[in-house]
KEFI-490651 format. One record per residue (C-alpha): residue in one letter; x, y, z. Coordinates in steps of 0.05 Angstrom, whole numbers, plus 5000, padded with zeros to 4 digits. Example, Ala and Ser with C-alpha at 12.3 -4.5 7.8 and 13.67 -1.06 7.14 Angstrom:
<sites>
A524649105156;S527349795143;
</sites>
This chain:
<sites>
M815847533110;T811948133085;Q807148093026;P810148312959;R808249012940;R804649142875;L807849602824;R802249842779;K802450392727;D799651072749;Q798650802820;S799451292878;H802951082942;T804151373010;V810951183038;C813551263108;R820051063142;R822751193212;T829651233241;T832750663280;G830250653352;R826151273335;I832151693352;Y831552423329;F836652373273;L832152803228;K831553353279;P830653993239;T837354343245;P839854763186;E844954233165;T840053653171;N834754033132;A839754193077;I841853463071;L834653203070;E832053703019;Y838153632974;A837852872975;F830352862961;V830453382905;L836453042874;T832852372875;C826552692847;S830453012790;R833752352772;H826952002767;E822552572743;K820252182682;E818651552721;V815251812785;E811252412806;V811852682877;S806153092905;A807753122980;F813753053026;G814653213099;T819553033155;L819053003230;S824852863277;D824452113272;H820851953207;Y818452223141;H812252153096;C811852193021;Q806252152970;I808551902903;C805651642838;D808951072799;L808351282726;L811050632696;G809550052742;G811249322733;R818349122717;H819749822691;S817950142758;H823050612788;L819650632857;P824550152892;G830550502862;F827751182881;F827251032955;G833350592956;G837651162930;F834451682975;H835251263039;S842451093022;L844551803008;V841152083070;A844151543115;R851251663090;A850852423092;L847452463160;N852051943192;T857852373168;S854553003195;L853152683262;G859852343268;R856851653276;G856550983242;G851450433236;A844350403211;L840451053206;W833850743184;D829950213222;G830449583180;G823149393185;S820050083183;Y819150193108;D811550263099;N808650313028;V801050353021;E797050442957;I792251032953;H785750932916;G780851482899;Y780952242898;D778452322970;A783851862997;S789152222958;I787052912984;A786552643056;Q793552363053;W796153003021;V793353413079;Y796052923130;V803252963102;A803153723102;G800053763172;Q803353203209;A807153683255;V800554003273;A797353313286;A803153143332;G801953783371;L808754083354;V806354723320;E799755083308;R800455143232;P804054713181;E808355293157;D811055393228;W814654723228;P822154843217;G823254173183;V822854013109;T815554023088;W812454113019;L805754473029;P799754442982;E801155152959;D807954912934;V804754512879;G806954772811;T813055132839;T820254932827;R824854752884;K832154932870;V836954682924;Q844354792933;R849054222951;P850154233027;K856654443059;N857753783094;A863653303100;Y860252773058;F859153263001;G866353513001;T866854033057;R868553843128;S863553983183;K864954053258;R864653423298;I859453363353;P862953313422;G862652623450;S860752283384;S864851773346;P869452133295;W868952003221;P873951453203;A877851893154;L878152453205;R880551953257;A886151743210;E888152473203;V888452553278;R892951943284;E897452203229;E898052873265;E900052523329;R905352123291;R907952763259;K908853093327;Q912452483353;R917052473293;A918753203306;V920753033377;D924952443353;D928352873300;K930353393351;A933152863398;R937152533343;G939353173308;R935953023242;T935653593191;R929353813156;K931953533090;R933052853122;R926052863150;Q923253003080;Q927052423052;L924351953106;D917252203095;Q917752073020;A920251373033;R914551253082;K909351483030;R912351002979;R911750433028;Q904450623044;A902750632970;H906049962959;T902549623019;D895849973006;T895250233078;E889450643104;P889351343071;T890451943115;Q885852393074;P878352293064;K876452062994;L871052532970;T871952482895;R865552082884;T860852512925;S864053162902;K861653012832;L854453112854;P851553742823;D852154402859;F844754552847;V838854092835;Q831654272821;Y824853942815;T817954212797;
</sites>
């Protein structure tokens, strides 16, 4: 069992978490970047009075964040901040990648307190330059992933909600990957519809009779609470179109 983490007022922390199996789920593609930045800015805006974020950067298999807990103790929002961020990213990226299962490694959440000005600046530089330290690029600004650089301090990030299946707009499925369950239900329904059309032609059913049978089938589905054929996106579609954080 890990030692309990202290939640002290005005205490800075550096937080890191990696993907399960160190798989490159955070690889900086346009869609992945849009999901990560929207999820992080949304989480920051929801907790802007309880925490203060000064650095954030992602690589293909993990991220780093420097954050200050403004409340601490039982009023701390630090656990809720990262719990909400991890959950939203996992659900949105799994939908984008057409996969299921855990996105984050269960034992990889690392939270370390930062004490002193020098340690804070050193960690700040490390988060901004981690792609350089890994030998991926020559300058921090060359990394195509999501990175908040020191010169971004004081600026306002305004991010649009991604065009992704989880947020209300379907994305293309990656060949060879497991389909999204709701999309799989749609495929099965389309196959049934084609088979019904073949049966109708063989039995001489009219279009009106087919409509009557379809309406009866929908009533039975509603009564038995069967699996829906359309993805339910009402909850996620209520997320704001734009979010911002200074």
